[in-house]
FILO-788810 format. One record per atom (N, C-alpha, C): x, y negated, z negated; residue in one letter; atom name. Coordinates in Angstrom, 3 decimals, decimal comma, always signed. Each point is the difference from the previous one (the first is absolute). Layout:
// residues N
       xx       yy       zz rest atom
        X        Y        Z    A   CA
...
//
This chain:
// residues 197
       xx       yy       zz rest atom
 +171,984  +64,375  +28,503    X    N
   +1,020   -0,788   +0,665    X   CA
   +0,076   -1,381   -0,642    X    C
   +1,212   -0,431   -0,257    X    N
   +0,233   -1,366   -0,446    X   CA
   +0,918   -0,675   +0,997    X    C
   +0,151   -1,324   -0,149    X    N
   +0,771   -0,763   +0,968    X   CA
   +0,952   -0,959   -0,700    X    C
   +1,209   -0,093   +0,541    X    N
   +0,909   -1,076   -0,377    X   CA
   -0,470   -1,203   +0,798    X    C
   -0,196   -1,129   -0,665    X    N
   -0,567   -1,177   +0,646    X   CA
   +0,950   -1,179   -0,155    X    C
   +0,179   -0,734   +1,107    X    N
   +0,783   -1,237   -0,022    X   CA
   -0,839   -1,070   +0,681    X    C
   -0,305   -1,069   -0,734    X    N
   -0,814   -1,085   +0,551    X   CA
   +0,833   -1,212   +0,382    X    C
   +1,285   +0,091   -0,126    X    N
   +0,819   -1,167   +0,259    X   CA
   +1,183   +0,277   +0,883    X    C
   -0,218   +0,683   +1,126    X    N
   +1,121   +0,273   +0,907    X   CA
   +0,659   -1,302   +0,437    X    C
   -0,806   -1,030   +0,191    X    N
   +0,517   -1,344   +0,259    X   CA
   -0,406   -0,844   -1,201    X    C
   +0,947   -0,492   -0,751    X    N
   -0,283   -0,620   -1,292    X   CA
   -0,625   -1,391   +0,068    X    C
   -0,314   -0,518   +1,185    X    N
   -0,509   -1,364   +0,070    X   CA
   -1,459   -0,141   -0,423    X    C
   -0,735   +1,098   -0,155    X    N
   -1,414   -0,145   -0,354    X   CA
   -0,332   +0,662   -1,326    X    C
   +0,981   +0,426   -0,727    X    N
   -0,296   +0,710   -1,237    X   CA
   +1,024   -0,356   -1,062    X    C
   -0,468   -0,068   -1,217    X    N
   +0,897   -0,224   -1,115    X   CA
   +0,022   +1,274   -0,835    X    C
   +1,177   +0,619   -0,101    X    N
   +0,129   +1,186   -0,827    X   CA
   +0,272   -0,498   -1,419    X    C
   -0,981   +0,174   -0,875    X    N
   +0,110   -0,575   -1,333    X   CA
   +0,599   +0,958   -1,024    X    C
   +0,040   +1,264   +0,312    X    N
   +0,611   +0,959   -0,921    X   CA
   +0,423   +1,234   +0,772    X    C
   +1,144   +0,533   -0,380    X    N
   +0,445   +1,258   +0,597    X   CA
   +0,739   +0,769   -1,080    X    C
   -0,397   +1,226   -0,183    X    N
   +0,692   +0,867   -0,953    X   CA
   +0,007   +1,406   +0,587    X    C
   +0,485   +0,940   -0,749    X    N
   +0,052   +1,378   +0,494    X   CA
   -1,386   +0,589   +0,237    X    C
   -0,989   -0,483   -0,713    X    N
   -1,348   +0,572   +0,075    X   CA
   -0,895   -0,651   +1,047    X    C
   +0,122   -1,315   +0,204    X    N
   -0,914   -0,690   +0,909    X   CA
   +0,621   -1,274   +0,569    X    C
   -0,633   -0,482   +1,082    X    N
   +0,297   -1,312   +0,564    X   CA
   -1,295   -0,795   -0,090    X    C
   +0,094   -1,239   -0,459    X    N
   -1,191   -0,828   -0,117    X   CA
   +0,148   -1,229   +0,898    X    C
   -1,043   -0,250   +0,783    X    N
   -0,037   -1,151   +0,903    X   CA
   -1,073   -0,969   -0,483    X    C
   +0,250   -1,288   +0,199    X    N
   -1,003   -1,018   -0,275    X   CA
   -0,257   -0,765   +1,291    X    C
   -1,268   -0,070   +0,383    X    N
   -0,394   -0,668   +1,235    X   CA
   -0,986   -1,119   -0,285    X    C
   +0,152   -1,124   +0,680    X    N
   -1,077   -0,977   +0,067    X   CA
   -0,923   +0,464   +1,125    X    C
   -1,137   -0,634   +0,128    X    N
   -0,920   +0,371   +1,072    X   CA
   +0,650   -0,234   +1,369    X    C
   +0,715   -1,103   +0,151    X    N
   +0,666   -0,296   +1,269    X   CA
   +1,059   +1,055   +0,329    X    C
   +0,719   +0,464   -1,010    X    N
   +1,016   +1,034   +0,228    X   CA
   -0,637   +1,320   +0,417    X    C
   -1,128   +0,353   -0,618    X    N
   -0,697   +1,234   +0,393    X   CA
   -0,497   -0,104   +1,440    X    C
   -0,534   -1,152   +0,356    X    N
   -0,477   -0,190   +1,372    X   CA
   +1,160   +0,135   +0,991    X    C
   +1,150   -0,532   -0,363    X    N
   +1,181   +0,098   +0,862    X   CA
   +0,458   +1,456   +0,117    X    C
   -0,029   +0,724   -1,098    X    N
   +0,356   +1,419   +0,011    X   CA
   -0,932   +0,773   +0,932    X    C
   -1,287   -0,267   -0,077    X    N
   -0,972   +0,713   +0,820    X   CA
   +0,141   -0,320   +1,485    X    C
   +0,349   -1,234   +0,329    X    N
   +0,184   -0,377   +1,407    X   CA
   +1,126   +0,796   +0,649    X    C
   +0,985   +0,386   -0,785    X    N
   +1,157   +0,720   +0,534    X   CA
   +0,171   +1,341   -0,720    X    C
   -1,118   +0,672   -0,262    X    N
   -0,023   +1,224   -0,809    X   CA
   +0,960   +1,066   +0,533    X    C
   +0,033   +0,175   +1,308    X    N
   +0,840   +1,046   +0,591    X   CA
   +1,476   -0,203   -0,335    X    C
   +0,451   -1,249   +0,019    X    N
   +1,413   -0,282   -0,256    X   CA
   +0,325   -0,242   -1,464    X    C
   -1,013   -0,278   -0,813    X    N
   +0,244   -0,352   -1,397    X   CA
   -0,138   +1,173   -0,968    X    C
   -0,767   +1,011   +0,368    X    N
   -0,299   +1,073   -0,951    X   CA
   +0,605   +1,325   +0,460    X    C
   +0,332   +0,814   -0,964    X    N
   +0,597   +1,306   +0,282    X   CA
   -0,601   +1,028   -0,943    X    C
   -0,481   +1,106   +0,565    X    N
   -0,563   +1,113   -0,764    X   CA
   +0,785   +1,256   +0,371    X    C
   +0,591   +0,671   -0,983    X    N
   +0,734   +1,241   +0,246    X   CA
   -0,675   +1,107   -0,813    X    C
   -0,537   +1,032   +0,655    X    N
   -0,660   +1,077   -0,749    X   CA
   +0,991   +0,818   -0,825    X    C
   -0,435   +0,363   -1,201    X    N
   +0,806   +0,808   -0,905    X   CA
   -0,882   +1,140   -0,505    X    C
   +0,325   +1,239   +0,325    X    N
   -0,796   +1,119   -0,527    X   CA
   +0,089   +0,039   -1,526    X    C
   -1,112   +0,243   -0,633    X    N
   -0,021   +0,063   -1,459    X   CA
   -0,616   +1,311   -0,449    X    C
   +0,319   +0,377   -1,221    X    N
   -0,567   +1,217   -0,571    X   CA
   -1,466   -0,223   -0,322    X    C
   -0,775   +1,022   +0,201    X    N
   -1,415   -0,065   -0,325    X   CA
   -0,177   +0,012   -1,508    X    C
   -1,015   -0,707   -0,463    X    N
   -0,319   +0,017   -1,428    X   CA
   -0,976   +1,125   -0,329    X    C
   -0,270   +0,844   +0,969    X    N
   -0,934   +1,104   -0,239    X   CA
   -1,427   -0,451   +0,206    X    C
   -0,922   +0,906   -0,193    X    N
   -1,413   -0,323   +0,181    X   CA
   -0,494   -0,842   -1,161    X    C
   -0,797   -0,992   +0,343    X    N
   -0,583   -0,842   -1,050    X   CA
   -1,141   +0,766   -0,662    X    C
   -0,078   -0,118   -1,311    X    N
   -1,052   +0,707   -0,725    X   CA
   -1,159   -0,908   -0,373    X    C
   +0,199   -1,327   +0,110    X    N
   -1,112   -0,892   -0,326    X   CA
   -0,745   -0,388   +1,274    X    C
   -1,231   -0,404   -0,155    X    N
   -0,827   -0,342   +1,150    X   CA
   -0,132   -1,510   +0,172    X    C
   +1,090   -0,718   -0,140    X    N
   -0,046   -1,442   +0,163    X   CA
   +0,259   -0,356   +1,443    X    C
   -0,127   -1,272   +0,311    X    N
   +0,280   -0,481   +1,340    X   CA
   +1,333   -0,741   +0,036    X    C
   +0,811   +0,125   -1,037    X    N
   +1,311   -0,630   +0,012    X   CA
   +0,782   +0,505   +1,203    X    C
   +0,870   -0,846   +0,526    X    N
   +0,907   +0,456   +1,052    X   CA
   +0,837   +1,130   -0,586    X    C
   +0,364   +0,959   +0,816    X    N
   +0,706   +1,180   -0,505    X   CA
   +1,349   -0,332   -0,635    X    C
   +0,550   -1,176   +0,271    X    N
   +1,292   -0,358   -0,605    X   CA
   -0,140   -0,880   -1,235    X    C
   -1,212   -0,373   -0,380    X    N
   -0,202   -0,889   -1,151    X   CA
   +0,469   +0,679   -1,285    X    C
   +0,846   -0,702   -0,718    X    N
   +0,580   +0,533   -1,234    X   CA
   -0,714   -0,633   -1,192    X    C
   -0,392   +0,829   -0,971    X    N
   -0,566   -0,524   -1,243    X   CA
   +1,144   -0,617   -0,801    X    C
   -0,204   -1,224   -0,472    X    N
   +1,059   -0,715   -0,711    X   CA
   -0,492   -0,442   -1,373    X    C
   +0,877   +0,131   -0,992    X    N
   -0,304   -0,522   -1,336    X   CA
   +0,447   -1,446   -0,126    X    C
   +1,013   -0,376   +0,783    X    N
   +0,441   -1,394   +0,003    X   CA
   +0,079   -0,465   +1,444    X    C
   +0,038   -1,298   +0,218    X    N
   -0,012   -0,518   +1,386    X   CA
   +1,156   +0,537   +0,830    X    C
   -0,197   +0,019   +1,315    X    N
   +1,058   +0,413   +0,920    X   CA
   +1,228   -0,894   -0,220    X    C
   +1,179   +0,547   +0,245    X    N
   +1,251   -0,708   -0,249    X   CA
   +0,064   -1,381   +0,666    X    C
   -0,407   -0,162   +1,264    X    N
   +0,070   -1,349   +0,583    X   CA
   -0,834   -1,030   -0,764    X    C
   -1,128   +0,429   -0,552    X    N
   -0,839   -0,917   -0,777    X   CA
   +0,676   -0,328   -1,322    X    C
   +0,543   +1,005   -0,672    X    N
   +0,693   -0,253   -1,275    X   CA
   +1,162   -0,969   +0,201    X    C
   +0,779   +0,215   +1,057    X    N
   +1,132   -0,893   +0,280    X   CA
   -0,480   -1,399   +0,365    X    C
   -1,040   -0,085   +0,779    X    N
   -0,563   -1,284   +0,421    X   CA
   -0,447   -0,814   -1,215    X    C
   -0,703   +0,652   -0,901    X    N
   -0,480   -0,672   -1,209    X   CA
   +1,174   -0,385   -0,900    X    C
   +0,991   +0,868   -0,101    X    N
   +1,168   -0,279   -0,842    X   CA
   +0,759   -1,245   +0,469    X    C
   -0,002   -0,243   +1,316    X    N
   +0,674   -1,196   +0,527    X   CA
   -0,675   -1,275   -0,482    X    C
   -1,316   +0,066   -0,212    X    N
   -0,725   -1,162   -0,480    X   CA
   -0,210   -1,091   +1,032    X    C
   +0,267   +0,282   +1,252    X    N
   -0,212   -0,992   +1,055    X   CA
   -1,204   +0,454   +0,797    X    C
   -1,099   -0,715   -0,143    X    N
   -1,218   +0,435   +0,640    X   CA
   -0,205   -0,751   +1,295    X    C
   -0,259   +0,756   +1,047    X    N
   +0,068   -0,503   +1,353    X   CA
   -1,135   -0,926   +0,405    X    C
   -1,101   -0,050   -0,744    X    N
   -1,127   -0,789   +0,476    X   CA
   +0,246   -1,493   -0,120    X    C
   +1,070   -0,403   -0,665    X    N
   +0,302   -1,420   -0,070    X   CA
   +0,242   -0,522   +1,406    X    C
   -0,195   -1,286   +0,199    X    N
   +0,091   -0,579   +1,342    X   CA
   +1,323   +0,311   +0,677    X    C
   -0,089   +0,447   +1,224    X    N
   +1,190   +0,187   +0,816    X   CA
   +0,383   -1,366   +0,564    X    C
   +1,253   -0,198   +0,405    X    N
   +0,447   -1,329   +0,429    X   CA
   -0,838   -0,637   +1,105    X    C
   -0,541   +0,801   +0,920    X    N
   -0,763   -0,581   +1,107    X   CA
   -1,515   +0,057   -0,224    X    C
   -0,412   +0,315   -1,217    X    N
   -1,425   +0,169   -0,279    X   CA
   -0,686   -1,350   -0,237    X    C
   -1,275   -0,044   +0,374    X    N
   -0,826   -1,155   -0,318    X   CA
   -0,364   +0,085   -1,482    X    C
   -0,348   -1,132   -0,582    X    N
   -0,467   +0,019   -1,376    X   CA
   -1,309   +0,777   -0,021    X    C
   -0,114   +0,908   -0,917    X    N
   -1,155   +0,883   -0,061    X   CA
   -0,686   -0,182   -1,346    X    C
   -1,238   -0,416   +0,034    X    N
   -0,728   -0,287   -1,230    X   CA
   -0,175   +1,255   -0,852    X    C
   -0,165   +1,181   +0,647    X    N
   -0,136   +1,245   -0,764    X   CA
   +1,258   +0,270   -0,809    X    C
   +1,156   -0,178   +0,628    X    N
   +1,264   +0,237   -0,706    X   CA
   +0,170   -1,021   -1,111    X    C
   -0,330   -1,256   +0,300    X    N
   +0,151   -1,074   -0,980    X   CA
   -0,776   +0,311   -1,276    X    C
   -1,222   +0,508   +0,151    X    N
   -0,835   +0,300   -1,162    X   CA
   +0,122   +1,436   -0,491    X    C
   +0,859   +0,776   +0,622    X    N
   +0,233   +1,363   -0,467    X   CA
   -1,019   +1,019   +0,460    X    C
   -0,817   -0,314   +1,013    X    N
   -1,008   +0,931   +0,488    X   CA
   +0,570   +0,832   +1,144    X    C
   +1,037   +0,720   -0,272    X    N
   +0,636   +0,784   +1,054    X   CA
   -0,492   +1,436   -0,045    X    C
   +0,066   +0,647   +1,160    X    N
   -0,460   +1,379   +0,111    X   CA
   +1,154   +0,888   +0,443    X    C
   +0,111   +1,154   -0,632    X    N
   +1,042   +0,974   +0,301    X   CA
   -0,655   +1,281   +0,487    X    C
   +0,590   +0,606   +1,029    X    N
   -0,475   +1,283   +0,519    X   CA
   +1,130   +1,011   -0,070    X    C
   -0,285   +1,163   -0,550    X    N
   +0,928   +1,129   +0,035    X   CA
   -0,525   +0,913   +1,096    X    C
   +0,628   -0,049   +1,165    X    N
   -0,441   +0,716   +1,202    X   CA
   +0,616   +1,405   -0,017    X    C
   -0,860   +1,019   -0,034    X    N
   +0,490   +1,378   -0,079    X   CA
   +0,320   +0,379   -1,434    X    C
   -0,892   -0,348   -0,904    X    N
   +0,236   +0,193   -1,438    X   CA
   +0,166   +1,472   -0,378    X    C
   -0,651   +0,911   +0,719    X    N
   +0,097   +1,419   -0,365    X   CA
   -0,406   +0,219   -1,444    X    C
   +0,883   +0,607   -0,768    X    N
   -0,278   +0,277   -1,416    X   CA
   +0,725   -0,972   -0,929    X    C
   +0,560   -1,063   +0,549    X    N
   +0,805   -0,936   -0,799    X   CA
   -0,857   -1,090   -0,643    X    C
   -0,999   +0,409   -0,783    X    N
   -0,822   -0,991   -0,694    X   CA
   +0,824   -0,750   -1,044    X    C
   +1,019   +0,644   -0,537    X    N
   +0,887   -0,692   -0,949    X   CA
   +0,709   -1,159   +0,690    X    C
   +0,358   +0,189   +1,273    X    N
   +0,639   -1,065   +0,774    X   CA
   -0,928   -1,183   +0,213    X    C
   -1,256   +0,285   +0,338    X    N
   -0,973   -1,075   +0,206    X   CA
   -0,232   -0,772   -1,293    X    C
   -0,139   +0,713   -1,103    X    N
   -0,201   -0,666   -1,292    X   CA
   +1,199   -0,865   -0,352    X    C
   +1,193   +0,524   +0,212    X    N
   +1,216   -0,762   -0,324    X   CA
   +0,116   -1,243   +0,877    X    C
   -0,280   +0,125   +1,288    X    N
   +0,075   -1,155   +0,893    X   CA
   -1,007   -1,068   -0,395    X    C
   -1,210   +0,409   -0,308    X    N
   -1,021   -0,968   -0,403    X   CA
   +0,327   -0,689   -1,300    X    C
   +0,559   +0,736   -0,939    X    N
   +0,303   -0,540   -1,319    X   CA
   +1,248   -0,881   +0,029    X    C
   +1,035   +0,456   +0,679    X    N
   +1,298   -0,672   -0,071    X   CA
   +0,170   -1,147   +0,987    X    C
   -0,747   +0,002   +1,095    X    N
   +0,223   -1,036   +1,005    X   CA
   -1,021   -1,134   -0,095    X    C
   -0,881   +0,055   -0,974    X    N
   -0,952   -1,078   -0,272    X   CA
   -0,936   -0,295   +1,175    X    C
   -0,384   +1,011   +0,726    X    N
   -0,955   -0,197   +1,079    X   CA
   -1,404   -0,039   -0,584    X    C
   -0,836   -0,806   +0,617    X    N
   -1,380   -0,119   -0,432    X   CA
   -0,753   +1,304   +0,247    X    C
   +0,314   +0,649   +1,106    X    N
   -0,701   +1,231   +0,342    X   CA
   +0,969   +0,975   +0,665    X    C
   +0,029   +1,241   -0,472    X    N
   +0,856   +1,047   +0,570    X   CA
   -0,885   +1,153   +0,451    X    C
   +0,197   +0,418   +1,254    X    N
   -0,847   +1,029   +0,595    X   CA
   +0,876   +1,089   +0,596    X    C
   -0,424   +1,252   -0,136    X    N
   +0,674   +1,120   +0,643    X   CA
   -0,809   +0,466   +1,194    X    C
   +0,697   +0,395   +1,062    X    N
   -0,677   +0,544   +1,187    X   CA
   +0,755   +1,221   +0,497    X    C
   -0,745   +1,043   +0,311    X    N
   +0,585   +1,211   +0,566    X   CA
   -1,115   +0,768   +0,704    X    C
   +0,125   +0,210   +1,317    X    N
   -1,082   +0,684   +0,726    X   CA
   -0,185   +1,461   -0,405    X    C
   +0,958   +0,567   -0,745    X    N
   -0,099   +1,402   -0,420    X   CA
   -0,381   +0,150   -1,471    X    C
   -0,329   -1,083   -0,662    X    N
   -0,285   +0,045   -1,442    X   CA
   -1,369   +0,620   -0,257    X    C
   -0,133   +0,794   -1,082    X    N
   -1,295   +0,622   -0,290    X   CA
   -1,077   -1,006   -0,433    X    C
   +0,392   -1,164   -0,534    X    N
   -0,986   -0,991   -0,433    X   CA
   -0,379   -0,898   +1,176    X    C
   -1,286   -0,092   +0,239    X    N
   -0,480   -0,774   +1,143    X   CA
   +0,419   -1,460   -0,085    X    C
   +0,013   -0,563   -1,188    X    N
   +0,359   -1,408   -0,147    X   CA
   +1,437   -0,266   +0,481    X    C
   +0,888   +0,971   -0,129    X    N
   +1,389   -0,158   +0,455    X   CA
   +0,124   +0,384   +1,472    X    C
   -0,865   +0,891   +0,486    X    N
   -0,007   +0,354   +1,431    X   CA
   -0,601   -1,103   +0,865    X    C
   -0,812   -0,859   -0,581    X    N
   -0,658   -1,056   +0,762    X   CA
   +1,022   -1,043   +0,423    X    C
   +0,068   -0,260   +1,297    X    N
   +0,997   -0,946   +0,530    X   CA
   -0,267   -1,399   -0,548    X    C
   +1,026   -0,677   -0,515    X    N
   -0,194   -1,317   -0,621    X   CA
   -0,511   -1,070   +0,966    X    C
   +0,204   +0,176   +1,287    X    N
   -0,476   -0,983   +0,984    X   CA
   -1,521   -0,093   -0,022    X    C
   -0,652   +1,083   -0,442    X    N
   -1,469   +0,029   -0,080    X   CA
   -0,512   -1,138   -0,886    X    C
   +0,759   -0,328   -1,044    X    N
   -0,401   -1,059   -0,919    X   CA
   +0,555   -1,362   +0,418    X    C
   +0,724   -0,036   +1,116    X    N
   +0,519   -1,269   +0,504    X   CA
   +1,214   -0,525   -0,755    X    C
   +0,642   +0,854   -0,781    X    N
   +1,155   -0,446   -0,774    X   CA
   +1,220   -0,233   +0,890    X    C
   +0,752   -1,016   -0,331    X    N
   +1,350   -0,187   +0,518    X   CA
   +0,909   -0,049   -1,219    X    C
   +1,128   +0,676   +0,069    X    N
   +0,839   +0,191   -1,176    X   CA
   +1,280   -0,822   +0,067    X    C
   +0,373   -0,540   -1,157    X    N
   +1,224   -0,790   -0,112    X   CA
   +1,225   +0,897   -0,104    X    C
   -0,208   +1,207   -0,480    X    N
   +1,116   +0,936   -0,159    X   CA
   -0,531   +1,404   +0,285    X    C
   +0,697   +0,709   +0,901    X    N
   -0,397   +1,367   +0,330    X   CA
   +1,202   +0,905   -0,232    X    C
   -0,201   +1,030   -0,790    X    N
   +1,039   +0,998   -0,265    X   CA
   -0,332   +1,271   +0,758    X    C
   +1,019   +0,604   +0,594    X    N
   -0,153   +1,267   +0,714    X   CA
   +1,294   +0,781   -0,232    X    C
   -0,057   +1,011   -0,843    X    N
   +1,205   +0,715   -0,414    X   CA
   -0,043   +1,473   +0,406    X    C
   +0,983   +0,411   +0,785    X    N
   +0,208   +1,379   +0,454    X   CA
   -1,062   +0,503   +0,983    X    C
   -0,967   -0,814   +0,362    X    N
   -1,063   +0,425   +0,909    X   CA
   +0,562   +0,273   +1,399    X    C
   +0,867   -0,880   +0,479    X    N
   +0,502   +0,140   +1,370    X   CA
   +0,849   +1,254   +0,186    X    C
   +0,528   +0,549   -1,096    X    N
   +0,808   +1,217   +0,096    X   CA
   -0,823   +1,242   +0,301    X    C
   -1,310   -0,081   -0,111    X    N
   -0,824   +1,196   +0,184    X   CA
   -0,913   -0,090   +1,216    X    C
   +0,170   -1,057   +0,788    X    N
   -0,811   -0,145   +1,216    X   CA
   +0,921   -0,123   +1,207    X    C
   -0,530   +0,339   +1,173    X    N
   +0,813   -0,116   +1,212    X   CA
   +0,122   -1,466   +0,423    X    C
   +0,789   -0,223   +1,035    X    N
   +0,346   -1,343   +0,480    X   CA
   -1,236   -0,805   +0,407    X    C
   -0,940   +0,626   +0,706    X    N
   -1,214   -0,701   +0,443    X   CA
   -0,883   -0,344   -1,195    X    C
   -0,163   +0,936   -0,919    X    N
   -0,788   -0,280   -1,206    X   CA
   +0,662   -1,094   -0,820    X    C
   +1,334   +0,011   -0,050    X    N
   +0,741   -1,047   -0,708    X   CA
   -0,287   -1,367   +0,582    X    C
   -0,014   -0,085   +1,320    X    N
   -0,309   -1,280   +0,654    X   CA
   -1,417   -0,449   -0,354    X    C
   -0,951   +0,927   -0,016    X    N
   -1,381   -0,350   -0,347    X   CA
   -0,120   -0,473   -1,441    X    C
   +0,759   +0,612   -0,896    X    N
   -0,004   -0,428   -1,400    X   CA
   +0,558   -1,413   -0,117    X    C
   +1,104   -0,274   +0,688    X    N
   +0,597   -1,340   -0,041    X   CA
   -0,974   -1,031   +0,586    X    C
   -0,693   +0,352   +1,085    X    N
   -1,007   -0,902   +0,579    X   CA
   -1,110   -0,282   -1,011    X    C
   -0,441   +1,040   -0,685    X    N
   -1,064   -0,144   -0,989    X   CA
   +0,456   -0,899   -1,153    X    C
   +1,216   +0,233   -0,480    X    N
   +0,539   -0,830   -1,083    X   CA
   +0,055   -1,459   +0,450    X    C
   +0,439   -0,230   +1,219    X    N
   +0,094   -1,358   +0,539    X   CA
   -1,375   -0,669   +0,036    X    C
   -1,016   +0,736   +0,411    X    N
   -1,357   -0,544   +0,063    X   CA
   -0,541   -0,333   -1,392    X    C
   +0,437   +0,751   -0,993    X    N
   -0,497   -0,195   -1,360    X   CA
   +0,763   -1,083   -0,770    X    C
   +1,100   -0,490   +0,574    X    N
   +0,837   -0,990   -0,686    X   CA
   -0,570   -1,401   +0,123    X    C
   +0,037   -0,712   -1,095    X    N
   -0,290   -1,427   -0,010    X   CA
   +1,080   -0,704   +0,818    X    C
   -0,297   -1,157   +0,570    X    N
   +0,981   -0,687   +0,853    X   CA
   +1,304   -0,301   -0,740    X    C
   -0,058   -0,156   -1,318    X    N
   +1,201   -0,234   -0,804    X   CA
   +0,423   +1,251   -0,761    X    C
   -0,551   +1,141   +0,385    X    N
   +0,260   +1,230   -0,735    X   CA
   +1,332   +0,643   +0,333    X    C
   +0,341   +1,010   -0,786    X    N
   +1,191   +0,802   +0,239    X   CA
   -0,369   +1,477   -0,116    X    C
   +0,753   +0,823   +0,711    X    N
   -0,149   +1,453   -0,109    X   CA
   +1,315   +0,555   -0,526    X    C
   -0,085   +0,824   -1,014    X    N
   +1,165   +0,674   -0,567    X   CA
   -0,144   +1,470   +0,371    X    C
   +0,878   +0,465   +0,874    X    N
   -0,099   +1,356   +0,543    X   CA
   +1,264   +0,759   -0,352    X    C
   -0,163   +1,163   -0,621    X    N
   +1,138   +0,839   -0,364    X   CA
   -0,059   +1,316   +0,761    X    C
   +1,165   +0,456   +0,425    X    N
   +0,116   +1,313   +0,642    X   CA
   +1,086   +0,782   -0,711    X    C
   -0,158   +1,298   -0,026    X    N
   +0,993   +0,845   -0,674    X   CA
   +1,337   -0,055   +0,727    X    C
   +1,057   +0,079   -0,786    X    N
   +1,356   -0,034   +0,531    X   CA
   +0,759   +1,262   -0,400    X    C
   -0,725   +1,018   -0,426    X    N
   +0,654   +1,214   -0,505    X   CA
   -0,456   +1,258   +0,735    X    C
   -0,368   -0,155   +1,260    X    N
   -0,497   +1,140   +0,766    X   CA
   +1,075   +0,663   +0,862    X    C
   +1,228   -0,462   -0,100    X    N
   +1,075   +0,531   +0,844    X   CA
   +0,421   +1,385   -0,436    X    C
//
């Protein structure tokens, strides 16, 4: 089962930064995510869409059953990098941040799945000091380990297509987790599929 997801039923708490036939991309500050969560019932929409089975998995990994092996980064990441506008720069209401000033920013790819090419591209192209992937279903323990364990707060968090494969309650928990992991001046870039109709 997959889901059509809308995080901006009321546009006052979300900025839709990209929309195409394949995906919708939202950019949130920490304050915007908190506002979304306070009114989750009225702000978010999940519509189930039956999907064809990919058949039985033949490998014994712990990847989520929908994780796709990719040779190049996911489309939202490629488009994001192509724009050349990197979100970790100070937002208008942000305090001056010494980490950002000196370039010691941290990026998290939340729900990386098999998109290691995406993580490498984000780390290389966005000039982050440290780029980390996290996925609770990943076969490598280092990627399954929740980043909060190390006390990290991230200036930029990417989450692409993850919300399309979880139910509404799990989606809310993921958004809460992303919010907790965000630096006070951080941003979250969240993409959902737009081609499930």
